[in-house]
C-alpha positions as semicolon CSV with decimal commas, in nm:
position;residue;x (nm);y (nm);z (nm)
1;M;-3,027;-1,114;-3,064
2;T;-2,882;-1,452;-2,965
3;L;-2,552;-1,570;-2,830
4;S;-2,505;-1,808;-3,122
5;P;-2,200;-1,636;-3,278
6;L;-2,021;-1,685;-2,949
7;V;-2,135;-2,032;-2,852
8;C;-2,279;-2,233;-3,143
9;R;-1,942;-2,393;-3,220
10;W;-1,807;-2,386;-2,866
11;F;-1,763;-2,758;-2,845
12;G;-1,612;-2,787;-3,193
13;P;-1,275;-2,959;-3,238
14;I;-0,946;-2,779;-3,188
15;L;-0,748;-2,827;-3,506
16;L;-0,420;-2,668;-3,409
17;A;-0,156;-2,785;-3,160
18;I;0,189;-2,653;-3,100
19;C;0,437;-2,933;-3,041
20;A;0,767;-2,761;-2,969
21;V;0,910;-2,486;-2,754
22;Y;1,246;-2,323;-2,757
23;S;1,530;-2,416;-2,526
24;G;1,858;-2,235;-2,485
25;A;2,031;-2,468;-2,731
26;G;1,754;-2,502;-2,990
27;R;1,423;-2,682;-3,019
28;C;1,310;-2,953;-2,782
29;D;1,001;-3,173;-2,805
30;V;0,725;-3,142;-2,547
31;A;0,516;-3,439;-2,440
32;L;0,193;-3,423;-2,642
33;P;-0,049;-3,516;-2,361
34;S;0,057;-3,220;-2,147
35;L;0,029;-2,992;-2,448
36;L;-0,320;-3,112;-2,536
37;D;-0,428;-2,993;-2,192
38;R;-0,333;-2,642;-2,304
39;V;-0,506;-2,623;-2,643
40;H;-0,864;-2,683;-2,529
41;P;-1,072;-2,414;-2,359
42;V;-1,108;-2,451;-1,982
43;M;-1,462;-2,449;-1,846
44;A;-1,573;-2,319;-1,505
45;R;-1,906;-2,243;-1,339
46;N;-1,830;-1,982;-1,074
47;G;-1,526;-1,775;-1,162
48;M;-1,216;-1,767;-1,378
49;A;-0,879;-1,596;-1,411
50;V;-0,669;-1,623;-1,726
51;T;-0,315;-1,487;-1,716
52;Q;0,023;-1,533;-1,879
53;D;0,154;-1,713;-1,568
54;A;0,006;-2,025;-1,409
55;L;0,092;-1,926;-1,051
56;A;-0,076;-1,589;-1,092
57;S;-0,388;-1,750;-1,241
58;Q;-0,408;-1,980;-0,939
59;V;-0,372;-1,679;-0,707
60;G;-0,667;-1,513;-0,881
61;V;-0,890;-1,819;-0,854
62;E;-0,804;-1,866;-0,487
63;I;-0,911;-1,508;-0,414
64;L;-1,241;-1,579;-0,593
65;R;-1,286;-1,894;-0,385
66;Q;-1,234;-1,690;-0,068
67;G;-1,528;-1,469;-0,160
68;G;-1,343;-1,198;-0,342
69;N;-1,493;-1,039;-0,648
70;A;-1,335;-0,990;-0,991
71;V;-1,157;-0,671;-0,883
72;D;-1,011;-0,838;-0,573
73;A;-0,879;-1,119;-0,790
74;A;-0,740;-0,873;-1,047
75;V;-0,555;-0,679;-0,776
76;A;-0,405;-0,997;-0,631
77;V;-0,303;-1,115;-0,979
78;G;-0,143;-0,777;-1,053
79;F;0,082;-0,800;-0,748
80;A;0,154;-1,171;-0,804
81;L;0,268;-1,111;-1,162
82;A;0,521;-0,857;-1,032
83;V;0,689;-1,159;-0,873
84;T;0,621;-1,442;-1,116
85;L;0,645;-1,254;-1,446
86;P;0,912;-0,987;-1,394
87;Q;0,939;-0,943;-1,771
88;A;0,609;-0,752;-1,765
89;G;0,427;-0,786;-1,433
90;N;0,529;-0,489;-1,227
91;L;0,520;-0,236;-0,948
92;G;0,744;0,001;-1,142
93;G;0,529;0,040;-1,452
94;G;0,170;0,125;-1,532
95;G;-0,132;0,029;-1,736
96;F;-0,507;0,023;-1,785
97;M;-0,801;-0,157;-1,626
98;L;-1,160;-0,200;-1,740
99;V;-1,417;-0,291;-1,474
100;H;-1,768;-0,407;-1,563
101;H;-2,045;-0,436;-1,301
102;A;-2,297;-0,700;-1,393
103;A;-2,570;-0,572;-1,159
104;N;-2,597;-0,220;-1,299
105;K;-2,441;-0,295;-1,640
106;Q;-2,189;-0,012;-1,592
107;T;-1,826;-0,010;-1,711
108;E;-1,543;0,223;-1,616
109;A;-1,183;0,263;-1,731
110;I;-0,904;0,310;-1,476
111;D;-0,597;0,481;-1,622
112;F;-0,281;0,417;-1,423
113;R;-0,044;0,490;-1,709
114;E;0,297;0,634;-1,617
115;T;0,353;1,010;-1,638
116;A;0,654;1,211;-1,752
117;P;0,864;1,357;-1,467
118;A;0,834;1,731;-1,404
119;A;1,196;1,792;-1,506
120;I;1,141;1,674;-1,863
121;R;1,156;1,911;-2,161
122;R;1,048;1,877;-2,523
123;D;1,389;1,795;-2,672
124;F;1,535;1,614;-2,373
125;Y;1,602;1,287;-2,558
126;L;1,772;1,441;-2,862
127;N;2,151;1,434;-2,899
128;D;2,377;1,707;-3,036
129;K;2,282;1,609;-3,390
130;G;1,912;1,641;-3,321
131;E;1,854;1,266;-3,332
132;V;1,689;1,049;-3,065
133;D;1,939;0,916;-2,809
134;E;1,816;0,557;-2,790
135;T;2,027;0,466;-2,486
136;R;1,893;0,755;-2,281
137;I;1,528;0,698;-2,373
138;R;1,534;0,317;-2,342
139;Y;1,814;0,190;-2,118
140;S;1,887;0,452;-1,853
141;H;1,727;0,586;-1,534
142;Q;1,606;0,876;-1,749
143;A;1,389;0,635;-1,948
144;A;1,145;0,584;-1,660
145;G;0,809;0,750;-1,624
146;V;0,649;0,791;-1,283
147;P;0,500;0,446;-1,203
148;G;0,125;0,407;-1,170
149;T;0,060;0,038;-1,099
150;V;0,043;0,050;-0,718
151;A;-0,187;0,353;-0,723
152;G;-0,402;0,202;-0,996
153;L;-0,457;-0,129;-0,820
154;A;-0,532;0,057;-0,496
155;I;-0,790;0,284;-0,662
156;A;-0,962;-0,018;-0,817
157;H;-0,971;-0,193;-0,479
158;G;-1,098;0,116;-0,300
159;R;-1,379;0,168;-0,548
160;H;-1,484;-0,192;-0,603
161;G;-1,298;-0,442;-0,383
162;R;-1,452;-0,662;-0,118
163;L;-1,166;-0,839;0,066
164;P;-0,909;-0,662;0,289
165;W;-0,615;-0,503;0,107
166;F;-0,345;-0,695;0,295
167;R;-0,503;-1,027;0,202
168;L;-0,471;-0,946;-0,167
169;L;-0,094;-0,889;-0,134
170;A;-0,029;-1,194;0,083
171;P;0,016;-1,440;-0,206
172;A;0,268;-1,214;-0,382
173;I;0,464;-1,166;-0,059
174;Q;0,479;-1,542;-0,004
175;L;0,591;-1,607;-0,361
176;A;0,866;-1,344;-0,339
177;E;0,992;-1,467;-0,001
178;Q;0,978;-1,841;-0,061
179;G;1,082;-1,821;-0,425
180;I;0,925;-1,924;-0,752
181;P;1,043;-2,215;-0,967
182;V;1,200;-2,066;-1,278
183;N;1,013;-2,184;-1,586
184;L;1,155;-2,214;-1,935
185;D;1,013;-1,881;-2,052
186;L;1,166;-1,692;-1,758
187;A;1,503;-1,862;-1,799
188;L;1,515;-1,780;-2,169
189;S;1,403;-1,420;-2,128
190;L;1,664;-1,357;-1,858
191;H;1,929;-1,504;-2,085
192;E;1,821;-1,268;-2,364
193;A;1,818;-0,965;-2,131
194;R;2,142;-1,051;-1,952
195;E;2,370;-0,805;-2,132
196;R;2,165;-0,498;-2,044
197;M;2,058;-0,613;-1,695
198;A;2,387;-0,743;-1,562
199;R;2,553;-0,400;-1,578
200;W;2,327;-0,282;-1,293
201;P;2,433;-0,426;-0,953
202;A;2,081;-0,446;-0,806
203;S;1,945;-0,621;-1,117
204;R;2,239;-0,860;-1,132
205;A;2,208;-0,952;-0,763
206;I;1,842;-1,052;-0,800
207;F;1,810;-1,210;-1,142
208;F;2,147;-1,384;-1,177
209;K;2,348;-1,611;-0,952
210;S;2,647;-1,491;-0,751
211;D;2,885;-1,628;-1,014
212;G;2,700;-1,435;-1,285
213;S;2,537;-1,740;-1,442
214;G;2,167;-1,757;-1,522
215;Y;1,893;-1,953;-1,351
216;Q;1,796;-2,283;-1,504
217;P;1,440;-2,414;-1,533
218;G;1,326;-2,563;-1,204
219;E;1,561;-2,359;-0,985
220;L;1,416;-2,122;-0,724
221;L;1,427;-1,746;-0,772
222;R;1,383;-1,555;-0,444
223;Q;1,322;-1,180;-0,443
224;T;1,368;-1,065;-0,084
225;D;1,389;-0,691;-0,158
226;L;1,067;-0,711;-0,355
227;A;0,903;-0,905;-0,071
228;A;1,001;-0,627;0,170
229;S;0,851;-0,365;-0,062
230;L;0,530;-0,565;-0,095
231;K;0,505;-0,594;0,284
232;L;0,533;-0,217;0,318
233;I;0,258;-0,169;0,059
234;A;0,039;-0,429;0,233
235;E;0,082;-0,254;0,568
236;Q;0,079;0,111;0,464
237;G;-0,101;0,112;0,131
238;P;0,010;0,329;-0,164
239;P;0,175;0,593;0,061
240;A;0,456;0,341;0,120
241;F;0,534;0,355;-0,251
242;Y;0,467;0,721;-0,326
243;E;0,580;0,894;-0,004
244;G;0,737;0,639;0,231
245;E;1,042;0,415;0,244
246;I;1,004;0,277;-0,108
247;A;0,979;0,630;-0,248
248;R;1,293;0,736;-0,061
249;R;1,492;0,444;-0,196
250;L;1,365;0,493;-0,549
251;V;1,450;0,865;-0,547
252;A;1,793;0,796;-0,399
253;D;1,864;0,554;-0,682
254;M;1,749;0,816;-0,933
255;Q;1,975;1,081;-0,782
256;A;2,273;0,846;-0,783
257;N;2,229;0,765;-1,152
258;G;2,112;1,088;-1,314
259;G;1,745;0,990;-1,315
260;L;1,457;1,235;-1,338
261;I;1,193;1,108;-1,095
262;T;1,176;1,314;-0,775
263;A;0,991;1,283;-0,445
264;D;0,740;1,540;-0,571
265;D;0,682;1,342;-0,891
266;L;0,588;1,037;-0,687
267;K;0,379;1,230;-0,436
268;N;0,188;1,408;-0,713
269;Y;0,105;1,099;-0,921
270;R;-0,269;1,057;-0,980
271;V;-0,484;0,780;-1,127
272;V;-0,757;0,893;-1,368
273;V;-1,096;0,719;-1,391
274;R;-1,225;0,765;-1,745
275;E;-1,528;0,681;-1,954
276;P;-1,452;0,388;-2,188
277;V;-1,484;0,418;-2,564
278;R;-1,779;0,231;-2,706
279;G;-1,893;0,104;-3,042
280;R;-2,118;-0,159;-3,194
281;Y;-2,023;-0,446;-3,421
282;R;-2,280;-0,672;-3,582
283;G;-2,519;-0,635;-3,287
284;Y;-2,265;-0,653;-3,006
285;E;-2,138;-0,363;-2,795
286;I;-1,760;-0,316;-2,793
287;V;-1,614;-0,145;-2,486
288;S;-1,245;-0,064;-2,467
289;M;-0,983;0,172;-2,329
290;P;-0,997;0,543;-2,417
291;P;-0,698;0,776;-2,472
292;P;-0,418;0,791;-2,370
293;S;-0,461;0,443;-2,512
294;S;-0,501;0,436;-2,887
295;G;-0,630;0,081;-2,854
296;G;-1,000;0,132;-2,801
297;V;-1,038;0,412;-3,053
298;H;-0,869;0,224;-3,335
299;L;-1,022;-0,113;-3,246
300;I;-1,366;0,042;-3,291
301;Q;-1,255;0,233;-3,601
302;L;-1,131;-0,092;-3,757
303;L;-1,443;-0,289;-3,664
304;N;-1,655;-0,011;-3,815
305;M;-1,467;-0,057;-4,142
306;L;-1,493;-0,437;-4,129
307;E;-1,870;-0,415;-4,084
308;N;-1,895;-0,300;-4,447
309;W;-1,779;-0,637;-4,580
310;P;-1,916;-0,997;-4,563
311;L;-1,615;-1,145;-4,386
312;A;-1,792;-1,467;-4,287
313;E;-1,883;-1,533;-4,650
314;W;-1,522;-1,484;-4,762
315;G;-1,379;-1,711;-4,492
316;A;-1,135;-1,667;-4,206
317;N;-0,783;-1,572;-4,320
318;S;-0,877;-1,585;-4,688
319;A;-0,685;-1,350;-4,916
320;A;-0,994;-1,128;-4,949
321;V;-1,027;-1,092;-4,571
322;V;-0,655;-1,045;-4,498
323;H;-0,625;-0,784;-4,777
324;R;-0,907;-0,574;-4,637
325;L;-0,783;-0,610;-4,282
326;A;-0,440;-0,490;-4,390
327;E;-0,573;-0,195;-4,588
328;A;-0,800;-0,092;-4,299
329;M;-0,510;-0,120;-4,054
330;K;-0,297;0,115;-4,268
331;L;-0,565;0,382;-4,251
332;A;-0,616;0,346;-3,875
333;Y;-0,244;0,359;-3,793
334;A;-0,200;0,666;-4,016
335;D;-0,472;0,837;-3,809
336;R;-0,302;0,720;-3,490
337;S;0,016;0,900;-3,586
338;E;-0,166;1,231;-3,619
339;Y;-0,445;1,247;-3,366
340;L;-0,379;1,029;-3,061
341;G;-0,221;1,148;-2,737
342;D;-0,296;1,225;-2,373
343;P;-0,648;1,378;-2,367
344;D;-0,549;1,592;-2,069
345;F;-0,302;1,772;-2,298
346;V;-0,447;1,751;-2,651
347;K;-0,793;1,728;-2,802
348;V;-0,841;1,378;-2,945
349;P;-1,126;1,352;-3,200
350;V;-1,262;1,030;-3,052
351;A;-1,618;1,077;-3,179
352;G;-1,498;1,143;-3,533
353;L;-1,251;0,855;-3,542
354;T;-1,507;0,606;-3,410
355;S;-1,805;0,720;-3,618
356;K;-1,967;0,477;-3,860
357;A;-1,982;0,745;-4,127
358;Y;-1,608;0,810;-4,118
359;A;-1,539;0,435;-4,132
360;K;-1,765;0,403;-4,437
361;E;-1,566;0,678;-4,610
362;L;-1,239;0,501;-4,533
363;A;-1,366;0,158;-4,638
364;A;-1,478;0,301;-4,973
365;R;-1,115;0,394;-5,048
366;I;-1,000;0,034;-5,024
367;E;-0,964;-0,140;-5,361
368;P;-1,050;-0,513;-5,371
369;N;-0,735;-0,629;-5,553
370;R;-0,473;-0,360;-5,492
371;A;-0,260;-0,277;-5,190
372;R;-0,210;0,097;-5,158
373;P;0,153;0,187;-5,087
374;A;0,203;0,354;-4,751
375;A;0,337;0,662;-4,929
376;E;-0,010;0,720;-5,077
377;I;-0,178;0,712;-4,736
378;K;-0,201;1,015;-4,509
379;P;-0,398;1,068;-4,189
380;G;-0,766;1,118;-4,264
381;Q;-0,993;1,402;-4,160
382;P;-1,239;1,269;-3,901
383;R;-1,517;1,520;-3,838
384;Q;-1,571;1,628;-3,480
385;H;-1,922;1,553;-3,356
386;E;-1,887;1,735;-3,025
387;S;0,688;-0,423;-2,513
388;E;0,777;-0,528;-2,637
389;Q;0,685;-0,663;-2,317
390;T;0,346;-0,617;-2,170
391;T;0,101;-0,860;-2,019
392;H;-0,277;-0,891;-2,008
393;Y;-0,510;-1,080;-1,779
394;S;-0,885;-1,134;-1,764
395;V;-1,113;-1,217;-1,468
396;I;-1,484;-1,291;-1,433
397;D;-1,650;-1,373;-1,100
398;R;-1,961;-1,575;-1,018
399;D;-2,184;-1,265;-1,042
400;G;-2,068;-1,183;-1,394
401;N;-1,849;-0,890;-1,290
402;A;-1,555;-0,866;-1,529
403;V;-1,209;-0,710;-1,522
404;A;-0,960;-0,671;-1,806
405;V;-0,611;-0,546;-1,721
406;T;-0,318;-0,471;-1,950
407;Y;-0,007;-0,335;-1,778
408;T;0,355;-0,305;-1,872
409;L;0,717;-0,202;-1,821
410;N;0,738;-0,139;-2,199
411;F;1,039;-0,356;-2,294
412;S;1,098;-0,696;-2,137
413;Y;1,215;-0,607;-1,782
414;G;1,163;-0,240;-1,875
415;S;1,496;-0,060;-1,878
416;G;1,653;-0,363;-1,707
417;I;1,725;-0,151;-1,401
418;V;1,616;-0,246;-1,048
419;A;1,596;0,052;-0,812
420;A;1,850;-0,038;-0,544
421;G;1,698;-0,170;-0,221
422;T;1,345;-0,204;-0,360
423;G;1,350;-0,513;-0,582
424;I;1,139;-0,308;-0,828
425;L;1,220;-0,298;-1,198
426;L;1,190;0,043;-1,361
427;N;0,987;0,101;-1,676
428;N;1,125;0,264;-1,991
429;E;0,793;0,412;-2,103
430;M;0,941;0,745;-2,210
431;D;1,016;0,572;-2,542
432;D;0,641;0,564;-2,604
433;F;0,645;0,941;-2,650
434;A;0,728;1,095;-2,987
435;A;1,072;1,215;-2,881
436;K;1,112;1,359;-3,230
437;P;0,805;1,399;-3,456
438;G;0,823;1,153;-3,745
439;A;1,096;0,939;-3,587
440;P;0,983;0,578;-3,515
441;N;1,000;0,440;-3,164
442;A;1,122;0,089;-3,078
443;Y;0,803;-0,061;-3,228
444;G;0,831;0,135;-3,552
445;L;0,538;0,359;-3,459
446;I;0,538;0,714;-3,587
447;G;0,410;0,995;-3,366
448;G;0,355;1,368;-3,394
449;D;0,298;1,667;-3,173
450;A;-0,009;1,513;-3,008
451;N;0,224;1,261;-2,842
452;A;0,517;1,496;-2,780
453;V;0,685;1,462;-2,441
454;A;0,582;1,713;-2,172
455;P;0,595;1,724;-1,789
456;G;0,313;1,526;-1,630
457;K;0,194;1,389;-1,963
458;R;0,105;1,024;-2,023
459;P;0,266;0,858;-2,325
460;L;0,039;0,715;-2,592
461;S;-0,021;0,342;-2,564
462;S;-0,164;0,061;-2,777
463;M;-0,285;-0,142;-2,477
464;S;-0,643;-0,254;-2,546
465;P;-0,822;-0,430;-2,259
466;T;-1,161;-0,501;-2,414
467;F;-1,510;-0,626;-2,335
468;V;-1,772;-0,749;-2,579
469;L;-2,117;-0,698;-2,426
470;E;-2,454;-0,846;-2,513
471;D;-2,763;-0,698;-2,348
472;G;-2,532;-0,510;-2,111
473;Q;-2,345;-0,819;-1,988
474;A;-1,986;-0,914;-2,060
475;V;-1,968;-1,214;-2,295
476;L;-1,601;-1,175;-2,394
477;V;-1,309;-1,037;-2,193
478;T;-0,980;-1,016;-2,380
479;G;-0,655;-0,829;-2,437
480;S;-0,293;-0,887;-2,530
481;P;0,065;-0,764;-2,505
482;G;0,260;-0,692;-2,820
483;G;0,334;-0,320;-2,851
484;S;0,201;-0,185;-3,179
485;R;0,046;-0,525;-3,257
486;I;-0,192;-0,522;-2,958
487;I;-0,475;-0,348;-3,141
488;T;-0,471;-0,581;-3,441
489;T;-0,441;-0,889;-3,219
490;V;-0,752;-0,796;-3,020
491;L;-0,930;-0,709;-3,345
492;Q;-0,872;-1,059;-3,481
493;I;-0,994;-1,227;-3,159
494;V;-1,320;-1,029;-3,178
495;S;-1,366;-1,091;-3,550
496;N;-1,280;-1,462;-3,527
497;I;-1,549;-1,511;-3,265
498;I;-1,825;-1,289;-3,405
499;D;-1,766;-1,317;-3,781
500;H;-1,624;-1,668;-3,809
501;Q;-1,804;-1,827;-3,509
502;M;-1,489;-1,979;-3,363
503;N;-1,468;-2,089;-3,002
504;I;-1,213;-1,904;-2,790
505;A;-0,941;-2,163;-2,839
506;E;-0,983;-2,164;-3,217
507;A;-1,000;-1,784;-3,224
508;T;-0,676;-1,766;-3,026
509;L;-0,481;-2,028;-3,216
510;A;-0,573;-1,904;-3,566
511;P;-0,272;-1,751;-3,750
512;R;-0,250;-1,372;-3,711
513;M;-0,153;-1,084;-3,937
514;H;-0,055;-0,723;-3,878
515;H;-0,002;-0,401;-4,070
516;Q;0,074;-0,066;-3,909
517;W;0,113;0,160;-4,218
518;L;0,484;0,218;-4,154
519;P;0,693;0,018;-4,213
520;D;0,501;-0,077;-4,527
521;E;0,491;-0,453;-4,475
522;L;0,220;-0,710;-4,419
523;R;0,337;-0,922;-4,132
524;L;0,209;-1,281;-4,118
525;E;0,253;-1,568;-3,879
526;E;0,320;-1,911;-4,025
527;G;0,002;-2,101;-4,111
528;F;-0,161;-1,894;-4,385
529;S;-0,258;-2,070;-4,707
530;P;0,017;-2,052;-4,974
531;D;-0,253;-1,961;-5,227
532;S;-0,363;-1,669;-5,010
533;V;-0,006;-1,551;-4,968
534;R;0,049;-1,569;-5,345
535;L;-0,262;-1,359;-5,410
536;L;-0,165;-1,103;-5,148
537;R;0,174;-1,058;-5,312
538;E;0,013;-1,029;-5,656
539;W;-0,210;-0,752;-5,520
540;G;0,097;-0,556;-5,412
541;H;0,151;-0,647;-5,048
542;T;0,505;-0,682;-4,917
543;V;0,453;-1,003;-4,719
544;V;0,698;-1,089;-4,440
545;F;0,687;-1,384;-4,202
546;K;0,801;-1,307;-3,849
547;E;0,769;-1,439;-3,496
548;A;0,441;-1,484;-3,310
549;I;0,202;-1,190;-3,281
550;G;0,039;-1,119;-2,944
551;D;-0,040;-1,336;-2,643
552;T;-0,409;-1,314;-2,559
553;Q;-0,571;-1,413;-2,229
554;S;-0,946;-1,443;-2,281
555;I;-1,272;-1,553;-2,121
556;V;-1,609;-1,611;-2,289
557;R;-1,924;-1,618;-2,075
558;T;-2,212;-1,836;-2,197
559;P;-2,531;-1,974;-2,042
560;A;-2,342;-2,301;-1,991
561;G;-2,057;-2,139;-1,798
562;L;-1,723;-1,966;-1,843
563;Y;-1,472;-2,076;-2,104
564;G;-1,118;-1,948;-2,090
565;F;-0,804;-1,989;-2,294
566;S;-0,446;-1,879;-2,243
567;D;-0,257;-1,820;-2,566
568;T;0,004;-2,088;-2,638
569;R;0,231;-1,847;-2,828
570;R;0,416;-1,794;-2,501
571;P;0,459;-2,077;-2,253
572;G;0,352;-2,066;-1,891
573;G;0,000;-1,922;-1,906
574;L;-0,309;-2,078;-1,756
575;A;-0,687;-2,047;-1,767
576;A;-0,797;-2,140;-1,415
577;G;-1,148;-2,155;-1,276
578;Y;-1,373;-2,321;-1,022
C-alpha cells in the first residue's frame, strides 16, 4: 500500500476562494491577499494544531514548542477555547477525544459526554398535552446535563500528558484575565444570541456592555469570573469543579433557578475510556468514536456502502456520486433512530451495523436513478456478530502522536445561561435525548427508546473525531461541528481524500451535501453543477440549498511533513505549526 491517495496531488492548485464574509449590516469585501493565506494548506515539520480559533491554535503550538506532546497541546487548546470561542469551547459542556500513540500504534477513545442528572424522569420534558416543552429542554437551567469537559481533559492529561497541569491552563487564564480581541464571528454570534442571553444577569454582565450594547470587532472582552474558575482548576485540579468552590456556586445557581444538577451529580460524574470503533476503507483503517456517539458507527457503515461503487470513476460531486451518498445516508440515519444510544444503558449492535455484509445488503437496495422516499425506508436489521454549536480541533506532535477532540455546549452558547459567579456557560445537552420517541430534536433528528432520557445516562451524539491510519500510523486527523451534519461532513472529507485524491484544502473547500432521512430533503451547499442538480431532481430528490455545512479542522501527515487546513466556512480558524 502507498500513501499516494493522500499525497499525490498535495501540491495541486486550490481552485476555490471565498471572497466575502458577513457583517452586521450585510456583506463586506475582504482583502484578497489575506484570504489567500487561508485557502492553502499550512505545512509544518514538527507539530501542528488546527482549531476554529487562531488564538487557541497558537496556544497549542506553543505547548508543542515547550516540549509538550499532542495530549498536552489538546488539553491547553480545550481550556483556551473556553475563553476564545465561548459559542462552543467550554468548561460547562462535554465531548469526545481520540488519542493515538505512534510508538505502540494504539488508539483509545475518551468519553466525557454530559450525563443526565439523577432527578430526571422519563417524561420530565413533556407538557400537560404530552408534547416536548422546548423552552424547558433547551433554554432553562433544566436543560443542562452534568458537565464532563474538565474531568475529560484531566483524565487525558493524567493518562498521557507530559507537562505540568498548571502550565496547560496558564494560557487560558491569561486570555481570560487580559481579554481577547472580539473578532467578527464572535461579535455576530453574540448579536444573534442576545435575546436569549441578555435575560440572564450573569450572561449579560459578561458578554454585553454595561449599557446593554454588544461588543464590536476589535474591542476587548474580559472574563474575570472565568479566569478565577480556571485558576481554581489549575491549582486544585478537577475537584475544584466537581466538589469545591466552583461546584458550590454552580449548584447554588441551579437551586435558585429550578435546575436539576446537584452536588452529588457533580461529585459522581465519571469519564469513560472506551475502545474506538474501527473499519477499513479501500486499504486504510478508519478509527472513530464509539457510542454514545453515533458518529463512528455510521461513518464506517456509510464508507462500507460507498466501497461498493467506483466513486473515483464517476467523479467528485457528480450526480451519480451525490445520489448514492444521499441514498446511503438515508439508510444510516434510519438505523441511527432505532439502535443508537448510551451503551451503558442499551445494547447497541455495533458489529452488525459496521459489518461489510450488512453494508452490501443495504447498498444493493439503492437504485441508480431513483430516490426512495423517506416513507419507504425503515431501520434495517443488522445481525449481531457477538449545535448547533460544537467545535473540533486536531493535533499531531513531532513523534506522530495524534489527538482529535470534538466538544460542545450543544447550541451556540448552550442554553445561554452563565452559572452566577463562575463565568461558565451551561450546556443544553438534554435536548439530545429523545424526550418523546418519534419527536424531532432541534436538529430534526428522530430518536427512540434507545436514546430515552434516564438518570445518569449520556445523550446520543453525532460528534465524530476521526483518524485515518495507514500501517498503524495516523495519516489524517479530522472532525467537525454541525449537529446532525457532522457524520456526513467527516464522510465527505475522508472520501474526497481517498477516492478523489484531493489535498486537504481541496477536500475541505469542495461543496458539501447532506441527507438525514427525515426531513426528506437533500441539502446542498452552493457550488454543485446545475446539470447535476437537474438530474438529482429528475431522479426524485427534493433538493434544497441552505447555509454552509460543517467546519472541519484537519491535519494530514505525509513523509514530507504535516499539512493542515482550517475550514473557511467559519471565520477565525487557523492551522498553526512549527
